[in-house]
N, C-alpha and C positions, 0 to 999 in steps of 0.2 A: 199182818196188822188191818184190824176190821176198820171200815169208815165209819165216821162219826159227824154227827149236826155240829159240834162245837167248832164255834171259829179258830182257823189253824193257820198257823206259819211253818212252812218249810226253809230247810236249810240243803244246799247242795255245793259239796266241795267239788272242783274241777283243777283240771293239770296237773301239774306237780308238786311235793310236797315243799311247806315252808314254816320256819318256825314263827307261832304265834298264829296257826288256825284254830286252835284247839280254845286259844284265848278268845278269840271272834265267835267260835259256837257259845261259850259258855256265857259270854256278853249277851248275844241276841237270846238265848234261852232264857236267861233271869229276867231281863227285862219285857220280854214278851210274854212269859207267862204271870209276871207282875201286871199285866195291863192285860188280862183275862184270857191270852189265848193258849193254846194247845200248840204246843213245838213239837214236829217230826223232823226226823233226820232221814236225809234218804240216802242209802250206804252206793259209794263208790261212785259218785257224782250224778252223771244223767245215763249212767248204765245201764241200770235196772227200772230207770223210769220208763225208758225205752222200750224194755222188755217188759214193762207192765208187770213186775214182779212183788207182789204184797210181803213177800218174807221179807225184801230188804230193807226195814224202812224202821228206824229206831224214834222210840219217844222219850225224850230229854222231860227230866226234871232238875228242879234247882239241885236237889241233893247230889244228882250224880254229874253234875258241872260244877261245883261250888268250886273244887281245886285244882279245875281240867287246865287253868291258863300256864299252870307251872310246866305242862309236859310238853313235849315233841310230838312231831308227828300228828296225825288226825283221827280223832275215834271216829268218822263217820269214813274214812279211810278218802279215797280219790280217784279219778281216773279219768283220763282223756276221750271217754266218749264222746260223740262227736254227733249233739242231736240235729243239725244244720244240713247234714250232708244228705237227708232228702225229706222229703214233705213228712210222709209217714211217720217216721221218727220223732218230727215235732209234734206231730197231734197225739201221737203216745205218750208224749210228755206229759202235754198239757193233759189231757183226760185223765193219765194219772194222779196227777194234783190235784184238779177239778175233783175227782172221787173221793179224796181224803178230806175235801172241804179245804184246801190249801188256796185262801183269797192273798194271802200277803208270803212273797218268798224273797230270801237271802241266799245270793252265791257268791261264792268265796273264791278266789281263782285270779290268772291273768287277762291276756288279751283275749285267749280262744273264750273263756268260760264268758268273760265279759261280752262278747259277740255272741255266743249262745242265750245269754241273759236277754239280751236286747230281741232278739228273735224268739224267745218263750214270749217276750211282752206281748211283741205285737199279734203273734198268734191267738194269745188268748183273748184277744179285745177288751182290754181292762180287767177283766173278771180274775186277773191274777194282775197284784202289782208286785214290782219286782225291784229289787235294790242290789247292787252290787259292789261288795267288800273286795278293794285290788290286793293281790294276793301275787307278790314273786318276790325271789331271790335275785334276779334279773337288776329290779329297778327300771325297768325300760318301759312301764304304763306313761300315759302322758298326762300325769298330776302336776297342781301347779309348781312351779317353782320352788325349787327348796325341801320339797315334801317328799319324802319316800315313801315306796310300798311297804307294807310290813312284811318281817321277815328278813330283808336287806341288811338291815343294821345288827342282828344278830350273825347272820350268814357273814358277813365280812369282820366282825370280832373273832369268831370262830376261825374264821379261814387266815386271819392275820397271824393268830395265835400257833396255827397249823405251820406256815412258813417262817415266823420268828425260829422254829424249831428246827426246820429244813434250812434256814442260814446258818445254824449253829454246826449241823451236821455237815453241811457244805464245806466251811473253813475247817473241820476237825479233818473232813477226809479228803480235803483238794479236791471237789467236786463240782460242777453245777449241775442242779435240778431244771428241768424242766414242767414247772407245774403249769395245769390247764386250769381254768377256772371257769366255771358254767354263767352262760349270757349269749344266750342266741345270736341276739340281734344288736346288742348295745355289749358296750366293755364296762358298764359302772362298777359290778362288782370282781373283774380285773385290776381294775384300777382303784378301786377302794381298797381290797388286800394287799394291794403292792404299795398303796403309797403309805398307809399306814402303819404296815409291818416294815418299810423302807428295803423293799425287792429292789434289786440288782437293776432290773430293767422290767417293764411292764407295756407290754404290746396289745391292742384293743382296734378293732376295725377301724373306727372312726378316723383314725389318722391315716390310714392308707385309701380314703375316698371310697368310688363305687366297686373299685376292682383290686383284691388282695391277690399275689401270687406268693408262692412257696420260696421265689427266690427273692423276692424284698423281705419276709421274713427272715430268711436265716442270713441275708446279708446282714440286716441291723442286728442279730444276734451276734455274727461272728465280728462285726465292728466294734460290739460291745466288750467282747471277749479280749480283741486284741487291744483296745484302749485300756483295758484292768490289765493287762498284763506289763504297761508301760509303767504301771504304777506296784509292778510285782504282786499281784494278785491272781491266785490261779483257783478262785471257785465264784461264786455268786448265785444267786437263786432267780430264775427269770419265768414271768407269769405270761400265759399266752389266753387270751379270752378264746372260748372257744367257739363265738362268733367270727371269729376270721375265719372259718370252713363256708360259713353262709355267704361271702360276698367274694367267694373264689369261682370261678369258672366252671361250670358243669364238667365240661373237657377236662380241665386238670384235676378236679375230684376221682373222675374216672381214672386216671392216669395213675394215682395214688392208691387209689381205696374200692375199684374195682366194684366187682358184684356184693361188696359190704355195704353199699350205700341201700339205706331201706328208708323209708317215708313212713309218719305217723297219721294219725286220722284226720289230723289238720291237714294233711298235704306236707308238713315240714319235714325236711332229713332228719334222720336220726343221729345228732350229731355225737349225743355220747357215745356212739356204735363206731365211730371212726376215729383212730386212735391219731390224733393230731401228734401227739405226744413223741411217740415212737417213730413218728415219719420226721420229727424235727431231730429229734434224739441220732438218730441214724445216718441224717444226712448232716449233722455237724461233727459228727464222728469221723466221717470221710474227709470232710472239709480240714479239721485240723491236723489229721496224718498227712495228707497232701503237704500241711504246711510243717511237717517234721514237731510240732508240738504235741506235748505230753499232758492232755487234758479230759477228765473222765466225764461223761454224762448220764444222768438219770433223768427217766421222765415219773411224771409224778399227777394223776388225775385229782383233783379237788372240787368237790361238787355233793355225792351224796353223802358224806361226810357232815353236810351245813345244812342239808334239805329239812331233817326231822331232828335237830338241834334244840333243848331246851331252849325257849324265848329268852333274851337277856332282860331286864327291867324296862330299857327301853318301849319294847315289842310288847310286853306285858302289858303295861300301860294303854299304848297305842292301840291295840287289838279292842282293851276294855272300851276305850272309847269309840273306835269304828265298830263294832257291834251294836252300843248302846245308841250311836248316834243313827246306824241301818235301821235301826226297829223305830226309833221315834221320827224318821225321815217317811218309814212308811205309814205309820199311824195317822200323821198330819195331811194325809192322800196321796202323799208324793209317790212316782212313779218314772221305772226307766232312766234312773240314775247311778251314777258311780259316788259312794260316798267316801270324802275325804275331811281331815282336818288341819286348817291351817292356824296354828299358835292354839289357841282356847276357841276358835270358831269353829262350826261345823260347815262343811260348805260340800251339798250334794252338785255333783256335775253332769250335767246331761249325758247321754250315750251319743246324741245326735253330735254334741261337741267333741266327742272324740272320737270322731269318725274319720278314716284316711278316705278322702273322696274317690280315690283310683279305685279299694280294695273294697272298699265297705266294714273294714275290720277297724279295731281301736289302733289309733294311730303309734307309733315308737318312739319313744325319747330316747334318742341318742345322747352319749356324752357330748359336750359341746368343748369341741377342743380350741376354740378361740376363748375359751374363760378362762380367768387369773387362776381357778383353783387348778385346773389342767395344766397350763403354763408352770406352775411351782410343780405341781408332782413331776414333770419332766426333769427340772434342774436338780432331784433327787434322783434323776437315772444314770446308767453309766451308756452314754450312747456318743455315737460321733456327731459333731456339730461341724456347722459350717465357717466356725471359729479356728477348729481345727485345721482344716485344709487352708485357712489364709494363714496361718502359722508354718513357714517353711520348717524350722526346727522342728516343729512338732510331726508336722510330716513325714519328716525323716527318720523320725524314731518310731513312729505306728509302724511304717513299713519295716524296718529294721526288725522290730518283733513278728512281723507278720511272715518273716521270710522272704521275702520277694521286693521288686526293686518298686521306687518311688513311682514310677509313671502306672504301673501294673496295679497298685495299691489306691492310686488316685481313679482309674479307670474302673474297679469293681465298686468301689465305697461311695465314690462323692454323691453319686445321685441320692443316698438314704438319709446323709446329712441336713438337719434343718436347724 
């Protein structure tokens, strides 16, 4: 790709895939070209910008993006390359963008890409104005109340459809599925899938506070299973957010995973490489065997099936709004904001307003476990409650099905009752 004097808008996609990326790319491209800009897409996020590779650039036209919004994945691919790791990488990115006359830059990604966008904007000294479009199926960026990140709605819908099938399989084969849903720091996706599908139990990191232990996870699951048995049910689907591992003590992680623990370019533990489903499955098999219960367990990781699914109608419409809004924001002189829509209104949010003062990175939007929505979701789960322990007849029945004494049952499970 040769440099040009034509005013240019660049597009960069970072982080993991999410349904709707192509919709943003298409919307940005069409609006920018209609306003006299050439549009360049930089392949694999910041990766080749850091390497200053002119071959990894795609000129985008209306003709080649006009029907792109129906497709999953990313025509520009994506990567987790981190230009903020050292000053030279950041300088290389800015230099490469300026070489190709990029004065406007739209970045598409999650919290790490948002942070990189802030740094690009600062390093370019306003020669490049930046707008970030929030993308993550985790739904954990600090957008205004009730506003989801694009890709989340499709991922939840596809995930719930898969869980629905697993529920039928569980009933047919008399087994429990332990399903792991993506969500590094927040449980929105696991809870959203579980609630909309009617899963037996959904566990998210927020409900355990700052410290999660494998014992608490497995005690909660075992309590659920025993309670189901009192209703003559020997099957179910239990959803665990992968972010449970993020709040687990590193020494406990080492105990279960040892040298399997790896870190990505942004310093995060690669949770997808740690098979918590297998660990929980094996622990539950041991527990039910000790109780002389005949229950089967199968683990299922749910994540990669969701990330590149074709976007649903919500995300197709939403990404058209976001892409157009990002270009309009930049054309009006905006810089250094994340773009959102509240209802029918475009709302830019300053990068500074997103920062966590402790980390300098975007704040995490956690599930509000005190909200009515969360409280309603727990009412449709099977889990031990304080009311169960206040009813002696019920405690006696639970202990009977657990093949233990009442005192033993209370000692092991009362601490998890909510």
